[in-house]
C-alpha positions in Angstrom: 49.6 59.5 41.2 47.9 56.1 41.4 48.3 56.0 45.2 46.9 59.5 45.4 43.8 58.8 43.3 43.0 55.4 44.7 43.8 56.5 48.3 41.5 59.5 48.0 38.7 57.3 46.6 39.0 54.8 49.5 39.1 57.5 52.1 36.1 59.3 50.7 34.1 56.6 48.9 30.7 58.3 49.1 32.1 61.6 47.7 33.8 59.7 44.9 30.6 57.8 44.0 28.6 61.0 44.0 31.1 62.6 41.6 30.8 59.8 39.1 27.0 59.7 39.5 27.1 63.4 38.4 29.2 62.4 35.4 26.6 59.7 34.6 23.7 62.2 34.7 25.6 64.8 32.7 26.4 62.1 30.1 22.8 61.0 29.8 21.7 64.6 29.4 24.3 65.2 26.7 23.2 62.0 24.8 19.8 63.5 24.2 21.3 66.2 22.1 24.2 64.4 20.6 22.7 62.3 17.8 21.2 65.3 16.1 24.6 66.9 15.8 26.4 64.0 14.0 27.7 64.1 10.4 27.8 61.2 7.9 30.7 62.8 6.0 34.1 61.1 6.1 37.1 60.8 3.8 38.1 64.4 3.1 41.7 65.7 3.3 41.7 69.4 4.0 44.2 71.2 1.8 44.3 68.5 -0.8 43.8 69.3 -4.4 40.3 67.7 -4.5 39.2 69.7 -1.3 40.6 73.0 -2.6 39.0 72.6 -6.0 35.7 71.6 -4.5 35.7 74.6 -2.2 36.4 76.9 -5.1 33.6 75.4 -7.2 31.2 75.6 -4.3 32.0 79.3 -3.8 31.4 80.1 -7.5 28.6 77.6 -8.2 27.0 76.7 -4.8 25.0 73.5 -4.9 22.1 73.6 -2.3 21.1 70.4 -0.6 18.5 68.4 -2.4 16.2 65.5 -1.9 14.9 63.1 -4.6 11.7 61.1 -4.8 10.9 58.1 -7.0 7.2 57.5 -7.2 5.8 54.4 -8.8 2.2 53.6 -9.7 0.8 57.1 -9.2 -1.5 59.0 -11.5 -0.2 62.1 -13.3 -2.7 64.5 -11.7 -1.7 63.2 -8.2 1.9 63.7 -8.9 1.3 67.2 -10.4 -0.7 68.2 -7.3 2.1 67.1 -5.0 4.7 69.0 -7.1 2.6 72.2 -6.9 2.2 71.8 -3.1 6.0 71.3 -2.7 6.8 74.4 -4.9 4.6 76.5 -2.6 6.6 75.5 0.6 8.8 78.1 2.3 12.4 77.2 2.0 12.1 75.3 -1.3 14.3 76.9 -3.9 13.3 74.8 -6.9 11.6 71.7 -8.1 12.8 69.7 -11.1 10.5 67.1 -12.6 8.6 64.9 -12.9 10.9 63.0 -15.3 9.5 60.0 -17.1 11.3 56.7 -16.4 13.2 54.9 -19.0 11.2 51.7 -18.8 8.1 52.3 -16.5 6.0 55.4 -17.4 4.3 55.3 -14.0 7.6 56.2 -12.3 8.6 59.8 -11.9 11.6 61.6 -10.5 11.4 64.9 -8.5 14.4 66.8 -7.1 13.7 69.4 -4.4 16.4 71.9 -3.5 15.7 73.1 0.1 16.8 73.4 3.7 16.4 70.7 6.3 12.9 71.7 7.6 11.5 72.3 4.1 12.9 68.9 3.1 11.0 67.1 5.8 7.8 68.9 4.9 8.3 68.2 1.2 9.0 64.6 1.9 5.8 64.3 3.9 3.8 65.7 0.9 5.6 63.3 -1.6 5.1 60.3 0.6 1.4 61.0 0.8 0.9 60.7 -2.9 -1.4 57.7 -3.6 1.0 55.3 -5.3 2.3 51.7 -5.1 5.7 52.8 -3.9 7.3 56.1 -2.9 11.0 56.5 -2.0 12.3 59.8 -0.8 15.8 60.5 0.4 18.9 62.7 -0.1 20.5 65.7 1.5 19.2 66.4 5.0 17.0 63.3 4.9 20.0 61.1 4.5 21.8 62.8 7.3 18.8 62.3 9.6 18.6 58.7 8.5 22.3 58.1 9.3 21.8 59.7 12.8 18.7 57.6 13.6 20.5 54.5 12.4 23.5 55.3 14.6 21.3 55.8 17.7 19.4 52.5 17.0 22.7 50.6 16.4 24.2 51.8 19.7 21.0 50.9 21.6 20.8 47.5 20.0 24.5 46.8 20.7 24.0 47.7 24.4 20.9 45.6 24.7 22.6 42.7 23.1 26.0 43.0 24.9 25.3 44.1 28.4 23.0 41.2 29.5 25.5 38.7 28.1 28.4 40.5 29.8 26.5 40.3 33.1 25.9 36.5 32.7 29.6 35.9 31.9 30.7 38.0 34.8 28.4 36.0 37.1 30.1 32.8 35.8 33.6 34.3 36.4 32.9 35.7 39.9 30.0 33.6 41.1 28.7 36.7 42.9 26.0 39.2 41.7 27.7 42.1 43.4 31.1 41.3 42.0 29.6 40.9 38.6 27.6 44.1 38.9 30.6 46.4 39.7 32.3 46.2 36.3 28.9 46.7 34.7 28.4 49.9 36.7 31.8 51.2 35.6 30.9 50.4 32.0 27.6 52.3 32.2 29.4 55.3 33.7 32.0 55.1 31.0 29.4 55.0 28.2 27.7 58.1 29.7 31.0 59.9 30.0 31.7 58.9 26.3 28.5 60.6 25.2 29.4 63.7 27.3 32.8 64.0 25.7 31.5 63.5 22.2 28.9 66.2 22.8 31.5 68.7 23.9 33.6 67.8 20.8 30.5 68.3 18.6 30.4 72.0 19.8 33.8 72.7 18.2 34.1 70.2 15.3 32.2 67.8 13.2 31.6 64.4 14.9 30.9 61.4 12.6 28.0 59.0 13.2 30.7 56.3 13.1 32.6 58.0 16.0 29.7 57.4 18.4 29.7 53.7 17.7 33.4 53.2 17.7 33.9 55.1 21.0 30.9 53.4 22.6 32.2 49.9 21.9 35.7 50.9 23.1 34.3 52.5 26.2 32.1 49.6 27.1 34.9 47.0 26.4 37.7 48.8 28.3 35.5 49.6 31.3 34.6 45.9 31.7 38.2 44.9 31.1 39.8 47.2 33.7 37.1 46.5 36.3 37.5 42.7 35.8 41.2 42.9 36.4 40.8 45.0 39.6 38.0 43.0 41.1 39.8 39.7 40.3 42.9 41.0 42.1 40.8 42.3 45.0 39.3 38.8 45.5 42.8 37.2 45.3 44.1 39.7 48.0 41.1 38.9 50.2 42.0 35.2 50.0 45.3 36.1 51.6 44.0 38.7 54.1 40.3 39.2 54.7 40.6 42.9 55.7 38.9 44.9 52.9 40.9 48.2 53.2 44.2 46.4 52.8 42.9 44.2 49.9 41.7 47.4 48.1 45.1 49.1 48.6 47.0 46.1 47.4 44.7 45.5 44.4 45.1 49.2 43.5 48.9 49.1 43.8 49.2 46.0 41.6 46.3 45.6 39.2 45.6 49.4 39.4 49.2 50.0 38.3 48.6 47.7 35.3 45.3 49.5 34.5 47.0 52.9 34.7 49.7 51.8 32.2 47.4 50.0 29.9 45.1 53.0 29.8 48.0 55.3 28.9 49.2 52.9 26.2 45.8 52.5 24.6 45.4 56.3 24.7 48.8 56.7 23.0 47.8 54.3 20.3 44.6 56.2 19.6 46.3 59.5 19.8 48.3 58.4 16.8 45.1 59.0 14.8 45.7 62.7 15.3 48.6 62.5 12.9 46.1 62.1 10.0 44.7 65.4 8.6 41.3 63.8 8.0 39.0 65.7 10.5 37.1 62.4 11.2 40.2 60.5 12.2 41.8 63.4 14.1 38.6 64.2 16.1 38.1 60.5 16.7 41.6 60.0 18.0 41.2 62.9 20.4 37.8 61.8 21.6 38.8 58.1 21.9 41.9 59.0 23.8 39.8 61.0 26.2 37.3 58.2 26.5 40.1 55.7 27.4 41.5 58.0 30.1 38.1 58.6 31.6 37.5 54.9 31.8 40.9 54.4 33.3 40.1 57.0 35.9 36.8 55.4 36.7 38.4 52.1 37.2 41.1 53.3 39.6 38.8 55.7 41.6 35.1 54.6 41.3 35.8 50.9 41.6 38.1 51.2 44.7 35.4 53.4 46.3 32.7 50.8 45.7 35.0 48.1 46.9 35.7 50.0 50.1 32.0 50.3 50.8 30.7 46.9 49.7 33.8 44.7 49.3 33.1 42.8 52.4 30.1 41.3 50.6 32.3 39.9 47.8 33.7 36.5 48.5 37.4 35.9 48.3 38.8 34.0 45.3 38.5 30.3 45.7 41.8 28.5 45.8 42.6 27.2 42.4 45.5 25.3 41.1 44.9 26.4 37.5 45.6 22.9 36.4 44.6 23.4 32.7 46.8 26.5 32.4 49.6 24.8 34.3 49.5 21.9 31.8 49.4 24.4 28.9 52.4 26.2 30.2 54.3 23.0 30.6 53.5 21.9 27.0 54.5 25.3 25.6 57.8 25.3 27.5 58.7 21.7 26.5 58.5 22.7 22.8 58.8 26.5 22.7 60.2 26.7 19.2 57.6 24.4 17.7 54.8 26.4 19.5 56.2 29.7 18.3 56.4 28.5 14.7 52.9 27.0 14.8 51.3 30.1 16.4 53.1 32.4 14.0 52.1 30.3 11.0 48.4 30.5 12.0 48.6 34.3 12.1 50.5 34.6 8.8 48.0 32.4 7.0 45.1 34.5 8.3 47.0 37.7 7.3 47.5 36.6 3.7 44.3 38.2 2.2 45.4 41.6 3.5 47.6 41.8 0.4 44.4 42.4 -1.6 43.1 45.2 0.6 41.4 47.9 -1.4 40.1 51.0 0.4 37.1 52.9 -0.9 34.3 55.1 0.1 31.6 52.4 -0.4 28.2 52.8 -1.9 24.6 52.2 -0.9 25.2 48.5 -0.2 27.0 49.7 2.9 23.6 50.7 4.3 20.9 48.5 5.8 18.5 46.8 3.2 15.6 48.8 4.7 17.4 52.2 4.3 15.5 54.8 2.2 18.9 56.0 0.9 19.7 52.5 -0.4 16.2 52.0 -1.8 16.4 55.3 -3.7 19.8 54.4 -5.1 18.4 51.0 -6.3 15.3 52.6 -7.8 17.4 55.1 -9.7 19.7 52.3 -11.0 16.6 50.3 -12.1 14.4 53.0 -13.6 16.7 56.0 -14.3 20.0 54.5 -15.5 21.1 57.8 -17.1 20.8 59.5 -13.7 22.6 56.7 -11.8 26.3 55.8 -11.8 29.6 56.8 -10.4 29.9 60.4 -9.2 31.6 62.5 -11.9 35.1 63.9 -11.7 34.9 67.7 -11.6 37.6 69.4 -13.8 37.8 73.2 -14.0 38.4 73.6 -17.7 36.9 75.3 -20.8 34.7 73.6 -23.3 37.7 73.4 -25.6 39.4 71.0 -23.2 36.4 68.7 -23.1 37.6 66.5 -26.0 41.0 65.9 -24.3 39.3 65.0 -21.0 36.8 62.7 -22.8 39.7 60.9 -24.4 41.2 59.8 -21.1 40.9 56.0 -20.6 38.4 55.3 -17.9 36.1 58.3 -18.7 32.8 57.1 -20.1 31.3 60.5 -21.1 31.6 64.2 -20.4 29.6 67.4 -20.3 30.7 71.0 -19.8 29.0 74.0 -18.3 30.1 77.2 -16.4 33.8 76.5 -16.8 33.6 73.0 -15.4 33.9 69.7 -17.3 32.1 66.8 -15.6 33.9 63.5 -16.5 31.8 60.5 -15.7 33.9 57.4 -14.9 33.1 54.0 -16.4 33.5 52.3 -13.1 33.2 53.0 -9.3 35.6 55.5 -7.7 37.9 52.9 -6.1 38.4 51.0 -9.4 41.8 50.9 -11.0 40.4 52.6 -14.2 38.9 55.5 -12.3 42.0 56.0 -10.2 44.2 55.9 -13.3 41.9 58.5 -15.0 42.4 60.8 -12.0 46.2 60.4 -12.3 46.2 60.9 -16.0 44.1 64.1 -15.8 46.5 65.5 -13.2 49.5 64.5 -15.2 48.0 66.5 -18.1 47.9 69.6 -15.9 44.2 69.5 -14.9 43.0 69.9 -11.4 40.4 67.3 -10.3 37.7 67.1 -7.7 34.9 64.7 -7.1 34.6 61.3 -5.3 37.3 59.6 -7.3 39.8 62.5 -6.7 38.9 62.6 -3.0 39.7 58.9 -2.7 43.0 59.3 -4.6 44.0 62.1 -2.3 43.0 60.1 0.8 45.0 57.1 -0.3 48.0 59.3 -0.9 47.5 60.8 2.6 47.3 57.4 4.2 50.5 56.3 2.4 52.4 59.4 3.7 51.0 59.6 7.2 50.4 56.0 8.2 54.2 55.2 8.6 54.6 58.4 10.7 51.6 57.5 12.9 52.8 53.9 13.3 56.3 55.0 14.2 55.1 57.5 16.8 52.7 54.9 18.4 55.5 52.3 18.4 58.0 54.6 20.0 55.4 55.7 22.6 54.5 52.1 23.3 58.2 51.1 23.6 58.8 53.9 26.1 55.8 53.0 28.2 56.6 49.3 28.2 60.2 50.0 29.1 59.0 52.1 32.0 56.7 49.2 33.0 59.2 46.3 32.6 62.8 47.8 32.5 63.4 45.5 29.5 64.5 46.4 26.0 63.5 43.1 24.3 60.0 42.6 25.8 58.7 45.9 24.3 60.1 45.1 20.9 58.6 41.6 21.1 55.2 43.1 22.1 55.1 45.5 19.1 56.1 42.8 16.6 53.5 40.2 17.9 50.8 42.9 18.0 51.4 43.9 14.4 51.2 40.2 13.4 47.8 39.7 15.1 46.5 43.0 13.6 47.5 41.9 10.1 45.7 38.6 10.7 42.4 40.3 11.8 42.5 42.6 8.8 43.2 39.7 6.5 39.9 38.0 7.7 38.0 41.3 7.2 39.2 41.5 3.6 38.4 37.8 3.1 34.8 38.2 4.4 33.8 41.6 3.1 35.9 42.2 -0.1 35.9 38.6 -1.2 32.4 37.9 0.0 33.0 34.7 2.1 30.2 34.3 4.7 29.4 38.1 4.5 25.7 37.1 4.4 25.9 35.7 7.9 26.7 39.2 9.1 23.8 40.8 7.2 26.0 42.2 4.5 27.1 41.3 1.0 30.3 41.5 -1.0 31.4 45.1 -1.0 34.5 45.0 -3.2 36.1 47.7 -1.0 37.0 48.0 2.6 35.9 51.4 4.0 38.8 53.8 3.9 38.8 54.4 7.7 38.5 50.8 8.8 42.2 49.6 8.5 43.4 52.7 10.5 40.8 52.3 13.2 41.2 48.6 13.6 44.9 48.9 13.7 44.9 51.7 16.3 42.3 50.1 18.6 43.6 46.6 18.3 47.2 47.7 18.9 46.1 49.4 22.1 44.1 46.4 23.3 47.0 44.0 22.4 49.3 46.0 24.7 46.5 45.8 27.3 46.7 42.0 27.4 50.5 42.1 27.2 50.6 44.1 30.4 48.1 41.8 32.1 50.5 38.9 31.5 53.8 40.7 32.0 52.7 42.3 35.3 52.4 38.8 36.9 55.5 37.4 35.2 57.5 40.4 36.4 56.1 40.0 39.9 57.4 36.4 40.0 60.7 37.5 38.4 61.3 40.2 41.0 60.4 37.6 43.7 63.4 35.5 42.5 61.7 32.9 40.3 63.8 31.4 37.5 62.8 32.6 34.0 60.8 29.5 33.0 59.1 29.3 36.4 58.1 33.0 36.3 56.6 32.6 32.8 54.7 29.5 33.8 53.4 31.1 37.0 52.4 34.3 35.2 50.5 32.3 32.6 48.8 30.2 35.3 47.8 33.3 37.3 46.6 35.5 34.4 45.4 33.0 31.8 41.9 32.7 33.1 41.6 36.5 33.5 43.0 37.2 30.0 40.6 34.6 28.4 37.7 36.0 30.4 38.5 39.6 29.5 38.9 38.6 25.9 35.6 36.8 25.9 33.9 39.8 27.4 35.4 42.1 24.8 34.4 39.8 22.0 30.8 39.9 23.2 31.0 43.7 23.4 32.4 44.1 19.9 30.2 41.4 18.5 27.2 43.4 19.6 28.1 46.0 17.0 28.0 43.4 14.2 24.2 43.6 14.7 24.2 47.2 13.4 23.2 48.5 10.0 26.4 50.2 8.8 28.8 48.0 6.9 31.9 50.0 8.0 30.9 49.4 11.7 30.5 45.7 10.9 33.9 45.7 9.4 35.4 47.4 12.4 33.5 45.1 14.8 34.6 42.0 13.0 38.2 43.2 12.9 38.2 43.9 16.6 36.4 40.6 17.5 39.2 38.7 15.7 42.0 40.9 17.0 40.9 40.3 20.6 40.1 36.6 20.2 43.5 35.9 18.5 45.4 38.0 21.0 43.8 36.4 24.1 44.4 32.9 22.8 47.0 32.4 20.1 49.2 35.3 21.1 49.0 35.5 24.9 48.6 31.8 25.7 51.0 30.4 23.1 53.2 32.9 21.2 54.3 35.1 24.1 55.1 32.3 26.6 57.0 30.4 23.9 59.0 33.5 23.0 59.8 34.4 26.6 60.8 30.8 27.3 63.3 30.9 24.5 64.6 34.3 25.6 65.1 33.2 29.2 67.1 35.7 31.2 67.4 37.9 28.1 63.8 38.9 28.7 64.8 41.4 31.3 68.0 42.6 29.6 68.8 46.3 29.1 72.0 48.1 28.5 73.6 49.6 31.7 72.5 53.2 30.9 68.9 52.1 30.3 68.9 50.1 33.5 70.0 53.2 35.4 67.3 55.2 33.7 64.7 52.6 34.7 65.9 52.5 38.3 65.5 56.3 38.4 62.3 56.8 36.5 60.6 53.4 36.0 57.4 52.5 37.7 57.6 50.7 41.1 55.1 48.8 43.1 53.4 51.1 45.7 
């Protein structure tokens, strides 16, 4: 398949480039309509008790979307005139208020139940009230704000990352054309990402977070794959100046690695489809598609461009790789000590993950300038009776209210229309609120609301995460076996990848949950890690870790098949790929770090987790842990039982 794809691209380079140019245009067009279709909702488990009860309550007592305004320093007649004007708008179902504030008589509260267009018109009227401060948000306004923030974050990340990536590629290649080709592949990949997400938005909800996660993934992988192929092309030209032969050999070797790394990353992300959460499931499908598109662009668009313009790219300069040669020698002199030291570093970094607490977050997860956050803070300050944890919703009669109110963790209750609202004393993720949900259910009550949704989500993760991890591990083991013909190397890869993922999540917990240096990232202590962050970081980081594993193993395997002794093959592989792995890791760190400049705390958490995962993997794991382990294993690296060897001989991947 690889020879067919790359061969067709090299034979018809102009047609191949025109095809990908059409993909680019289609993606840009799709992007113009994508952001208005995004949803801020995450963390629902269809079919769970909380979801079923909520659907039943919504059917009996539908709650229209509403917006809320807090107006400070306005005269009573001005507020009354605004309320009258809002009531007269088409699409406004009702207006509640003004409500006097607890401490400041000049602050009023207005709730407007309306549709999206009416909400915008009502907000414009309320913001026009002569006052010292007007904050309006909620319902469709919050959704629009999330979408606008997502668009701004993606644009900012691209503006920050792409120029730095170009400079780094110039340093790596020393040629503007060679540096520009990976960037072209990245831009096409980003556009294709927008196109895929738009298609998915036609059939399912797409989260605002999905755009940012898939964009950072698309940008990073496109640059990664193109870097590997262009580097190998330059090496091949140093041996033989003929461009067509160099393109074919680069495609047959580095292209083979890209093909398998792409499949492995796609398998890791497809594991997200095991979870019933629509956000994770749709993201897993979309991200897998994005990875495969970037892989196809790397093995078709890039060879086509190299076939046309490769003669302008200078061959790789002869390099002894002395630094990496010395590193390999030191690792191989003391492999056990190196292995123990590298593993100890990762274990220490992973320790805080024991305190991981997942939650849905609150307004502090939003930018400081967010209207939604400003409204939440104004309500907490001036309307404490209207601010606090979302109530637990319990279908029950008024006669049951006393039993519900007596449950530890419930601060107060009220009852109406066959529903008891139990207001927790603490946030939804707190131990007391989660215990209250468990107690109510143990007493035979059905429970909905934010605390119940979180309880159901945690249960779902506990049940499905081991299944997803097992399937991804099996898929990865199978692909790595097909790639290497070894039994031990795939097992070693999975174990080391899990260790580096735990280390990166440990630092995320240490920074965001415990509050160390969170201010440097424009955040503050959040007490919880967003409920989707551990799963997403684990899935993406696992795929990327296997990515670098294959970069290194491909060269070690080449030397092994050429007859080198095990130690010499490991040293040569590290010497040949160390610079590429560290360069690729640095480029990915820059890409993911660009998303730390965004406004959403969950995206910052994902960005930091991936920055750390890539940095640790490209240094501690690939340059120290893996060579030390392979040195200790020696010839056992390539061991497989006789039936497995026969299977690999028949079905394993070969050089073209």
